C-alpha positions in Angstrom: 6.5 -10.3 28.8 3.4 -8.2 28.6 1.7 -8.5 25.2 2.1 -4.8 24.6 5.8 -5.0 25.1 6.5 -7.6 22.4 9.2 -6.6 19.9 7.6 -5.5 16.6 9.7 -4.5 13.6 7.9 -2.1 11.2 10.0 -2.2 8.0 9.4 1.0 6.1 8.4 3.1 9.1 9.1 6.4 7.5 6.8 5.7 4.5 3.2 6.6 4.4 1.9 3.1 5.3 4.7 2.2 7.7 4.3 5.5 9.7 0.6 4.9 9.9 1.1 1.4 11.3 3.5 2.8 13.9 0.8 5.4 14.8 -1.8 2.7 15.2 0.4 0.4 17.3 1.4 3.3 19.6 -2.3 4.3 19.9 -3.1 0.7 21.0 -0.3 0.9 23.7 2.5 -1.2 22.1 5.9 -0.1 23.4 8.3 -2.5 21.8 8.3 -1.0 18.3 11.6 -1.4 16.4 12.4 0.9 13.4 15.4 1.5 11.2 15.9 4.2 8.5 17.3 3.3 5.1 20.6 4.8 6.0 20.7 2.5 9.1 19.6 -0.7 7.4 19.6 -1.5 3.7 16.8 -4.0 3.3 18.1 -5.1 -0.1 21.3 -6.3 1.5 20.9 -9.8 2.9 23.9 -9.6 5.2 22.7 -6.4 6.8 19.2 -7.8 7.3 20.6 -11.1 8.7 22.7 -9.2 11.2 19.8 -7.0 12.2 17.4 -9.9 12.9 20.1 -11.7 14.9 20.7 -8.6 17.1 17.2 -7.3 17.5 15.2 -10.6 17.6 11.8 -9.2 16.6 8.7 -11.3 17.5 6.5 -9.7 14.8 7.3 -8.1 11.5 5.3 -5.7 9.2 6.7 -5.6 5.7 5.6 -2.1 4.7 8.8 -1.2 3.0 8.6 -1.0 -0.8 9.6 1.0 -3.8 6.3 2.5 -5.1 5.1 5.0 -7.6 2.5 5.9 -10.2 2.3 5.0 -13.9 5.1 7.3 -15.0 7.5 5.9 -12.3 6.6 2.3 -13.0 7.1 2.8 -16.8 10.4 4.6 -16.3 12.1 2.4 -13.8 10.8 -1.2 -14.2 14.1 -2.8 -13.3 14.4 -0.8 -10.1 10.8 -1.6 -9.1 11.1 -5.4 -9.6 14.6 -5.7 -8.1 14.2 -3.6 -5.0 10.8 -5.1 -4.1 12.0 -8.7 -4.7 15.1 -8.2 -2.6 13.4 -6.5 0.3 10.6 -9.0 0.7 12.9 -12.1 0.2 15.4 -10.9 2.8 12.8 -10.0 5.4 10.7 -13.1 4.9 13.6 -15.5 4.9 15.2 -14.0 8.0 11.9 -14.0 9.8 11.7 -17.7 9.2 15.4 -18.2 10.1 15.0 -16.4 13.5 11.6 -17.9 14.3 9.6 -14.7 14.1 6.1 -15.6 15.5 4.1 -13.5 12.9 4.8 -11.5 9.8 2.5 -9.4 7.7 3.3 -8.7 4.1 1.7 -5.7 2.3 1.0 -6.1 -1.4 -1.0 -4.1 -3.9 -4.3 -4.5 -5.8 -2.2 -4.4 -9.0 -1.5 -8.1 -8.5 -4.8 -8.9 -10.1 -5.3 -9.3 -13.9 -5.9 -6.1 -15.9 -9.4 -7.3 -16.9 -10.3 -9.2 -13.8 -14.0 -9.5 -13.0 -15.1 -6.6 -10.7 -15.0 -6.4 -7.8 -11.8 -8.4 -7.6 -11.9 -11.3 -5.2 -8.7 -12.9 -3.7 -9.0 -15.9 -6.0 -8.6 -13.8 -9.1 -4.9 -13.9 -8.6 -3.0 -15.4 -11.5 -6.1 -15.9 -13.7 -5.1 -13.5 -16.5 -2.6 -10.9 -17.8 -1.4 -8.1 -15.7 -1.5 -4.4 -16.5 1.6 -3.8 -18.7 2.4 -0.4 -17.1 3.2 -1.8 -13.7 3.8 -5.5 -14.4 7.3 -5.7 -12.8 6.0 -4.2 -9.6 3.0 -6.5 -9.6 5.1 -9.6 -10.2 7.3 -8.6 -7.2 4.2 -8.3 -5.0 2.9 -11.6 -6.2 6.2 -13.2 -5.4 5.9 -11.8 -1.8 2.5 -13.5 -1.4 3.9 -16.8 -2.7 6.9 -16.5 -0.4 4.7 -16.2 2.6 2.5 -19.0 1.4 5.5 -21.3 0.7 7.2 -20.7 4.0 3.9 -21.4 5.7 3.5 -24.7 3.8 7.0 -25.9 4.2 8.0 -24.6 7.6 4.7 -24.0 9.4 5.3 -20.3 9.6 2.5 -17.8 10.4 3.2 -15.3 7.6 0.1 -13.3 6.4 -0.6 -11.1 3.4 -2.9 -8.1 2.9 -3.7 -6.5 -0.5 -4.6 -2.8 -0.1 -6.3 -0.8 -2.8 -4.9 2.7 -3.7 -3.8 4.4 -0.5 -3.5 8.1 0.4 -3.2 10.3 3.4 -0.5 11.9 5.6 3.0 11.1 4.6 2.2 10.5 1.0 4.6 11.2 -1.9 3.6 14.4 -3.8 6.4 14.3 -6.4 5.1 15.9 -9.6 6.2 12.9 -11.8 6.6 9.9 -9.5 3.6 10.0 -7.3 0.3 8.2 -7.5 -2.8 9.7 -9.0 -4.5 11.2 -5.9 -1.4 13.0 -4.4 -0.4 14.1 -7.8 -3.8 15.7 -8.3 -3.5 17.4 -4.9 -0.2 19.0 -5.9 -1.4 19.9 -9.4 -4.6 21.6 -8.3 -2.8 23.4 -5.4 -0.2 24.8 -7.7 -2.8 25.8 -10.3 -4.7 27.6 -7.6 -1.6 29.5 -6.4 -0.7 30.4 -10.0 -4.3 31.3 -11.2 -3.9 28.7 -14.0 -6.9 28.6 -16.3 -6.9 24.7 -16.5 -5.4 21.6 -15.0 -4.5 18.8 -17.3 -5.1 15.2 -16.2 -3.5 12.1 -17.8 -5.8 9.9 -19.8 -9.5 10.1 -20.6 -10.8 10.3 -17.0 -12.9 7.2 -17.5 -11.0 4.6 -15.5 -12.4 3.9 -12.1 -10.3 3.7 -8.9 -10.9 2.9 -5.2 -9.1 4.9 -2.5 -8.5 4.0 1.1 -7.2 6.4 3.8 -3.9 5.2 5.1 -4.8 5.1 8.8 -7.8 2.9 7.9 -5.2 0.6 6.2 -3.0 0.6 9.3 -5.9 -0.4 11.5 -6.6 -3.3 9.0 -3.0 -4.4 9.2 -2.9 -4.5 13.0 -6.4 -6.2 13.0 -5.3 -8.9 10.6 -2.0 -9.4 12.5 -3.8 -9.8 15.8 -6.3 -12.4 14.6 -5.8 -15.9 16.0 -4.0 -18.1 13.5 -7.0 -20.4 13.2 -9.3 -17.5 12.4 -7.0 -16.1 9.7 -6.6 -19.6 8.1 -10.3 -20.2 8.1 -10.8 -17.1 5.9 -8.0 -17.9 3.4 -7.3 -20.7 1.0 -4.1 -22.3 -0.4 -4.6 -20.5 -3.7 -5.7 -17.2 -2.1 -3.8 -16.9 1.1 -4.1 -13.1 1.2 -6.9 -10.7 2.2 -8.1 -7.6 0.3 -8.3 -4.3 2.1 -10.3 -1.5 0.6 -13.6 0.5 0.8 -15.7 -1.5 -1.6 -16.5 1.7 -3.5 -14.8 3.4 -6.4 -15.2 6.5 -8.6 -13.9 7.6 -12.0 -10.7 9.6 -12.4 -12.9 12.5 -13.7 -15.0 12.5 -10.5 -11.9 12.2 -8.4 -10.4 15.2 -10.2 -13.5 17.3 -9.5 -13.5 16.2 -5.9 -9.9 17.2 -5.4 -10.5 20.5 -7.2 -13.4 21.2 -4.8 -11.4 20.4 -1.7 -8.4 22.5 -2.8 -10.6 25.3 -3.9 -9.4 25.6 -7.5 -11.8 27.6 -9.7 -10.4 26.8 -13.2 -11.3 24.0 -15.7 -10.2 20.4 -15.9 -8.8 19.0 -19.2 -7.7 15.5 -20.2 -4.6 14.5 -22.2 -5.9 11.5 -24.0 -2.5 10.8 -25.5 -1.4 9.5 -22.1 -2.2 6.0 -20.8 -5.3 5.2 -18.7 -3.9 2.1 -17.1 -6.3 -0.6 -15.9 -9.9 0.3 -16.7 -11.2 -0.6 -13.2 -9.7 -1.8 -9.9 -12.3 -2.4 -7.3 -11.6 -4.9 -4.5 -14.0 -7.4 -3.1 -13.6 -6.8 0.7 -16.1 -9.3 1.9 -13.5 -11.4 3.6 -12.0 -8.7 5.8 -15.5 -7.4 6.6 -16.4 -10.9 7.9 -13.3 -10.7 10.1 -14.6 -7.6 11.8 -12.9 -4.7 10.1 -14.4 -1.9 8.0 -13.1 1.6 6.8 -14.0 4.7 8.8 -12.7 7.7 6.9 -14.9 9.0 4.0 -13.1 10.0 0.8 -13.8 13.8 1.0 -12.7 13.9 4.7 -9.6 11.9 3.8 -8.6 14.2 0.9 -9.1 17.2 3.1 -6.7 15.6 5.7 -4.2 14.8 2.9 -4.4 18.3 1.5 -3.7 19.8 5.0 -0.7 17.4 5.3 0.5 18.5 1.8 0.2 22.2 2.7 2.1 21.7 6.0 4.9 19.8 4.1 5.1 22.5 1.5 5.5 25.1 4.2 8.3 23.1 5.8 10.0 22.7 2.4 
């Protein structure tokens, strides 16, 4: 079989990250992409996942399916976040081993690192301190995914890899007014304020926390890049206690600066206010991306350009809705 015809299952292909991975694979000429919607395959159901792997026999798997959300969603639905994510990753990773999948890539999150980890956060900061309380259940589920991959590699000789993205944004994002992440939430809030001639937009917290943002198509390129690395090359840049690789931009900015940038891109003319009664979350989350840079990947889309693309996507979605 031609390399470009290999059977690749992208779990979560309708999500922001999964759809970007599919775009990237198609752009590179891969033709054997397998996808299932949530109505066609419940990834939390072990029997359904087992039957799917037995029938489709994927050779590679991208675990981009996850239940995600911002501070409000994580605080409001902690049981759903930990249960759904644990079940999805456990079912996919176990069946990948059981059916001898050649390679698997698990996507985690930068929230796996301790709340007060030294900045920028390197891969070996994992499990060295307490997590951010507002998203601890989600973070624990993602840590479990890393350790699942690591354990199946150690015990069974699998080639299961993990990448930890920073905050992602771009086409296909969730712009829900309550359950979205900070950047898409801002895009919606500033857009609606512009339409309604609102005198001010209120942002949660003090505006002082610093965050790093990566355009989703850059993340997709990183995923395919890491998956395509020779096993020996990947192993040489990871360790038993840090078997994952960070993916980010290596640059961050304050929430206040982000709000001003989004306001500028959207074209909002009012003021920006801060509700200091709301939680800030982790003070800073900047990833050390030296490992993936050494492996030959680097981001391409600048933040302002990416936000402009995301805003265009939001407007097109709003028109459809």
